[in-house]
C-alpha positions in Angstrom: 17.7 -10.8 -7.8 16.8 -12.5 -4.6 13.3 -12.7 -3.4 12.7 -10.4 -0.3 10.8 -12.2 2.4 8.8 -10.5 5.2 10.7 -10.5 8.6 9.8 -13.2 11.2 6.5 -12.2 12.8 5.5 -9.7 10.2 2.4 -10.0 8.1 1.5 -8.4 4.8 -1.3 -5.8 5.1 -2.1 -3.8 2.1 -4.9 -1.9 3.9 -2.3 0.1 5.9 -0.7 1.5 2.7 -4.0 2.4 1.0 -5.3 4.0 4.3 -2.3 6.1 4.6 -2.5 7.5 1.1 -6.1 8.2 1.5 -5.3 10.1 4.7 -2.4 12.0 3.5 -4.2 13.2 0.3 -7.4 13.7 2.0 -9.4 11.3 -0.3 -13.0 10.4 0.5 -12.8 6.8 -0.2 -11.5 4.0 -2.3 -13.3 5.2 -5.6 -11.4 8.7 -5.3 -8.1 6.6 -4.7 -8.5 4.4 -7.8 -9.3 7.7 -9.8 -6.1 9.2 -8.6 -3.9 6.1 -9.3 -5.8 5.6 -12.7 -6.7 2.0 -11.7 -10.1 0.4 -12.0 -12.2 0.3 -8.6 -12.1 -3.6 -8.6 -8.2 -3.3 -8.4 -8.4 -1.5 -5.2 -10.9 -3.9 -3.7 -8.8 -6.9 -4.9 -5.7 -5.3 -3.2 -7.7 -4.8 0.1 -8.9 -8.3 0.2 -5.3 -9.7 -0.5 -6.2 -11.3 -3.7 -4.0 -9.2 -5.8 -0.6 -8.0 -4.7 0.6 -4.4 -5.1 2.7 -4.6 -8.2 5.8 -2.4 -9.0 3.9 -0.1 -11.4 1.2 0.6 -8.9 3.9 1.0 -6.2 5.6 3.7 -8.3 2.3 5.5 -9.1 1.4 5.5 -5.3 4.8 7.2 -4.8 4.5 9.7 -7.5 1.0 10.8 -6.2 1.6 10.7 -2.4 5.2 11.6 -2.2 5.9 8.8 0.2 9.2 7.2 -0.4 9.2 3.6 -1.9 10.8 2.5 1.4 7.9 4.3 3.4 5.4 2.6 1.2 6.9 -0.9 1.6 7.0 -0.4 5.3 3.5 0.6 5.5 2.4 -2.9 3.7 3.9 -4.8 6.8 2.3 -5.3 10.1 4.5 -6.6 12.9 3.3 -8.7 15.7 0.0 -7.2 15.7 1.5 -3.6 15.9 1.9 -1.1 13.2 5.6 -1.1 11.7 7.5 2.1 12.1 8.1 4.0 8.9 11.8 4.9 8.6 
């Protein structure tokens, strides 16, 4: 399977997807998100600081809990040219 690359001018921004899930589910903070996703709080912190990528298992868990489609979650992870990417 080929490796997917970011479109030209796009930038990986995991904070957008984390913030979108927190807002959609009306969670208080990252600690509440970590409990919901059943991961340790440092995992969310490492994702926010771009030291740990969002893996397939966590992406599926985000999908299950938030009801965002996988495509919507992937689109939320990308910031294009300093603007927010549109979610299809």
